[in-house]
VEXBA-468575 format. One record per residue (C-alpha): x, y, z; residue in three letters. Coordinates in steps of 0.001 Angstrom, whole numbers, plus 500000, padded with zeros to 6 digits. Layout:
<rs>
XYZALA...
</rs>
This chain:
<rs>
937893040667359228MET940293040926356273GLY943376043055355713PHE944319046122353687THR947290046270351312ILE949345048264353765ALA948625045817356578GLU949591042887354322LYS952872044428353179ILE953948045369356650LEU952969041965357979ALA954945040187355240ALA958021042297356104HIS957857041840359855SER957708038080360324GLY954459037177358624GLY952062037399361604ALA948914039473360962PRO949078043138361872VAL946368045788362268ARG946227049576362046ALA947868051038365146GLY950292048174365661ASP953998049006365790VAL956298046658363842VAL959991046354363035VAL960060045556359318ALA962610044490356729ASP963133047243354090VAL963643046193350470ASP965323049380349275PHE966085052851350515ALA966804056209348959MET968394059457350141MET968728062615348109HIS971354065346348400ASP969230067656350555ALA969124065037353312ARG972307063025352632ALA974581064997354914GLY972892063881358161ASN972554060332356867ALA976216060011355985MET977285061516359340LYS975160059013361208MET976396056176358973ALA979966057157359825ALA979143056855363524LYS977647053421362844LEU980711052392360785GLY980453053290357157ALA982819050544355998LYS980591047895357420GLY977118048879356365LEU975845045576354987PRO972653046965353423PHE974216050050351723ALA974069048184348381LYS970287048426348712ARG970382052198348998THR970330054784346229ALA972021058199346646LEU970452060752344314VAL971830064147343429MET968645065893342413ASP967735068803344668HIS970981070712344151TYR971352069841340483SER973648071405339424PRO975094072532342754PRO974436076283343306PRO977070076777346016HIS980192075242347532ILE978343073462350312GLU976188071572347809ALA979165070726345648ALA980950069367348675ASN977888067323349660THR977961065756346155HIS981668065059346550LYS980951063279349841ASP978138061316348267MET980398060058345530ARG983040059001348056ALA980396057322350262PHE978998055356347328ALA982447054234346324GLU983219053171349912GLN979946051356350662THR978702050079347319GLY975564052221347456ALA973927053030344118VAL974751056562342921LEU972732058847340633TYR974652061798339393GLU973690065401338724VAL971291065414335765GLY970274061756336024ASP966924062748337411GLY964591063133340321ILE964755060423342992CYS961159059330342578HIS961654058803338824GLN965075057103338815VAL964121054688341602MET961529052851339488PRO963387053464336265GLU966480051832337809GLY964511048689338747GLY965032049277342456HIS961452048431343499LEU958706045985342615THR955154045070343616ALA954866044049347255GLY957998045901348363ASP958568048131351398LEU960518051204350290ILE961715054240352281VAL963216057512351069GLY964269060866352574THR961416062742350896ASP957688063036351493THR957014062130347893HIS958412058672348369SER954703057714348396VAL955142057693344565THR956316054077344742TYR952787053037345603GLY952007053318341894ALA953788049989341547PHE951890048255344374ASN954741048959346820ALA954485050653350197LEU956685053724349823GLY957028056288352522THR959203059223353622GLY961647059033356458VAL964574061084357799GLU968205060679356741GLY969172059150360077THR966506056488359494ASP968144055593356189VAL971473055283357974ALA969841052786360340ALA968434050850357307VAL971903050648355745MET973215049119358971MET970348046769359912THR968079046490356859GLY965173047247359200LYS963061050151360462LEU960099050560362785TRP956636051539361475PHE953222052189362963ARG950704050401360761VAL948516053098359242PRO944743053187358939GLU943632053012355297THR941206055068353219ILE939902053243350165ARG939295055479347150ILE937359054090344186GLU937725056076340974LEU934707055296338767LYS934642055909335032GLY937339057053332615LYS938767060529332619LEU937660062795329789GLN940196063677327119PRO942122066708328429GLY941594065619332056VAL944424063840333920TRP945335062237337231ALA946624065660338344LYS943023066844338192ASP941887063909340339VAL944516064659343002THR943695068379343051LEU939994067589343403ASN940804065357346344MET942857068096347938LEU939924070484347546GLY937588067996349177ARG939701066741352053PHE942216069560352399LYS945965069389352917ALA946936066913355645GLU943427065459355517GLY944876061993355365ALA947678062395357947ASN949455059071358660TYR946855057164356708ARG947423054962353717ALA945384055617350597LEU944301052612348546GLU943293053522345019TYR941082051182342966THR938325051165340345GLY937851051514336606SER939349055028336649GLY942668053636337890VAL942586050718335507ALA942256053193332556ALA945372055211333576MET948777054623332192ASP951783054326334541ILE952678058027334248ASP949281059072335518ASP949311056442338226ARG952606057863339500MET951046061277339700THR948114059856341615LEU950324058257344260SER952865061150344356ASN950360063864345166HIS949122061936348208ALA952004063615350057ALA950064066867350046GLU947199065053351836LEU949663063959354532GLY949360060281353548ALA951801057705354898LYS951469055783351670ALA949320055691348511ALA949069052218347054ILE947515050963343790LEU946796047372342929GLU949124045767340336ALA947663044830336962ASP949029043884333520GLU950304047462332940LYS952202047416336242THR953793044042335616ILE954806044960332050ALA956393048250333195TRP958303046586335955LEU959561043860333635LYS960655046414331066ALA962746048134333734HIS964316044874335001LYS962716045058338446ALA962832042122340784ARG960068039497340516THR956824041274341499PRO954771039931344436LYS951417041692343937PRO949347042389346991VAL945557042908346937ILE943230043864349762ALA940701041422351160ASP937108042053350302ALA936234042412353964ASP939250044614354839ALA938706047285357492ASN938882050847356128TYR938579053969358218VAL936767055572355228GLU935559054646351769ARG935356057289349053ILE933937057173345528GLU934918059760342858ILE933208059982339429ASP936280060696337376THR934246060734334110ALA932470063935335302ALA935581065729336452LEU936669068941334632PRO940284070159334740PRO941172071522338212GLN943508074244339444VAL944804075205342910ALA944763078889343599ARG947706080890344832GLN949444079928348086HIS947198077008349045ASN947375073629347357ILE943981072738348751ASP942197075884347533ASP940940074039344460VAL938373075024341790VAL937450073897338320GLY939477075599335579VAL936229076928334024PRO935590078824337280ASP938780080906336930VAL938844081177333167LYS940605084378332150GLY943030084675335098GLN946136086249333524LYS949474084443333820ILE953006085302332665ASN955004082266333697PHE954538078524333181ALA956398075550334641LEU956108071908333588ILE958079069370335507GLY958865068052339007THR958483064545340471CYS954735064933340152THR954332065902336484ASN957642065862334652GLY957136062524332941ARG956904061750329228LEU953127061947328994ASP953264065398330631ASP955663066651328001ILE953518065027325293ARG950509066907326590GLN952391070205326262ALA953711069386322860ALA950278068384321514ALA948969071854322492ILE952006073923321483LEU952925072185318209LYS953268074854315517GLY952291077550318063GLN954086080243320067ARG953741081157323700LEU951465084139324383ALA953272087432324357LYS954967088086327732GLY954738084454328852VAL957832082431329775ARG957851078635330053MET960353076270331749ILE960206072521331230VAL962089070170333580THR961971066498332681PRO961858064114335663ALA964882062181334393SER967585062042331781ARG965777059033330228GLU962559061043329867ILE964478063883328243TYR966080061492325761LEU962710059833325000ALA961131063269324458ALA964013064186322167SER963509061000320076ARG959808061836319675GLU960598065391318558GLY958935066914321593LEU961982068949322632ILE962045070722319293GLU958260071337319317ILE958399073034322738LEU961659074924322041THR960244076360318829ARG957155077364320812ALA959391079438323131GLY959918077093326038ALA963312076585327756SER964569073261329201PHE966264072707332526GLU968339069632333340ALA966441066856335085ALA966197067603338813GLY964242069325341585CYS965817072776341350GLY962905074479339560THR960388073027342000CYS962004073799345361VAL964062076732344076ASN967271075714345728VAL969408076262342632THR968321079870341976GLY967729079066338289HIS964109080076338435LEU962967083171340297ILE959739084950339525THR959524088716339454GLY957356090930341685ASP953699090553340655GLY954345087612338410ASP951596085040338168VAL952871081518337539ALA950985078352336673ILE952848075188337482SER952459071423337273SER954449071050340488ALA953025069660343715ASN953080072736345835ARG952363076460345552ASN953481077806348930PHE954128081547349028LYS957652082157347782GLY958062078654346371ARG959471080133343176LEU961860082460344970GLY959677085499345422ASN956885085935347997ASP955551088858345913LYS954474086502343107SER951584084049342774GLU951604080350341983ILE948683078394340614TRP948875074622340112VAL947326072511337396GLY948001069663335016SER950665069833332326ALA947830070198329781ALA946323073132331708THR949745074739332082VAL950498074418328359ALA947037075727327319ALA947430078696329691SER950914079408328330ALA949482079477324815LEU946716081970325614THR948289083995328453GLY945298083197330704PHE944371080119332753ILE942668078016330105THR940750074740329922ASP942906072536327694PRO939851071062326172ARG939192074416324510GLU942453074549322484VAL943757072497319615ALA945623069415320883GLY944199069796324382GLY942292066508324177LYS945471064455323433TRP945335061120325175GLU948076058752326220ALA948906056300323476GLY948427058841320676ARG951302060636318962ALA951696064323319675ALA
</rs>
C-alpha cells in the first residue's frame, strides 16, 4: 500500500521511516509564522524558554496583520514587543501594511514544495498550494518550534479530490470551495488532509490555487495540499524560495474518501447569511438586494481577484446606495494593482481601499462596521453573524467576480451576465 502526500511529508520530516494515518510523530519544522493576534502568548512562552537563545527564531516570521493599523494601545504595545523580539532573536518581521501572513509567507520565499510549515492561524493551510504541508497551531507551539525546531503531529487521514474539467469564464476556485462546503458542510473534513488533483487544478493559476487550499480551513482540514507542477516551480523560483522538493502521492495510496467534482459544469456559488456551508448557485438567489461589498482577505485579496473586479467595474459606477471596500492581501499586490491601473479603475467606480491586512475581515480594527439591516456580500472566508461588527446585518459570501457584479447592480448577480464578468486570468482587465 502506497502513501499520501501528507504521509510522505511527515515521514520525511520525522526521520524518514514510513508513517501512516493515526501515527504520532515528532517532526522537523521548516518555517513558522505567528501573527499579532497570537504573538503575545508566543513571546511570553519564548521568554520562559529563554528568548536570547532561541536557535530557530530565524526561521520564524512575525506578522502584524490582524491589528493593522493598531486600533488601541494594547495592540500598539504588542507591535512594539514584536519589533523588539525580532531585533533580539533574528526573527523575520513584517510591519503594519506589509500584508496578510498567508500572502507574505510565500511572497517572502519562506516556503517551498515538500516543506512542513506551521502558523498561528487556521488558514495556514494556504501553503498547501505550493505542495507544502501547512497547518495551524497555537502561539505556544510556535515558541516550542523556535526553541527546538520540532513539533508533534498526528498523521491525518487524507481525502483525495479530483477536479475534472476547466472552470467556465466567470467561475473561480472560490466557487469550487463554496460548492464543497455546501456538499460536505463546515468541519466535514476535521483533522483530515485534502489532496487536490486533476485537470481542473492544472488549469488554475497560483492565485486560484491559494484560494482552493485556503478555504479548506472552513472544512476543518488539517492541511490542503496540491501537487507541484511547472506553474508552482516557476512561482517559487520567482520569489526566491528554497530549492523545491516536490512530493506526489503513490498510485495505490490509502484514502479515507475519493471525491470527483465536475468543475466545468459549476455555476458561480454563494454562501447565504450566517452559515458558510449554506451554499446555493448564484442563479438561485438572483435579485437578493445588497448595499455593501467587500473584496479582500487572505482568501480572495490577491491580484487576480482585484483584476476580476476591475474588469467588471471599468468605466462603471457602483449601484446607488452600495459601498465597496477593497483590501489587497499584501503591499506587493497593491503596488502591482496600481501599476496595472486597477486601483484607479475601482476608485473611479466608487470603491475605497484599505491597507493590506486582516482588519476588514475579522473586524478587529473597527474600520468597517455595517449598519442595522445592511446586507453585505464579501469575498472573505467566513460570514458568521456579527463578523462585520453588527449582528443585525447579513453577510453573503462569493467570489470577487460575484461581489463586483453585485456591487454594480445592487443585487446578487451572476458575473457571467455583466460586461467583463467573463474575464479570465492571463487577460488584461
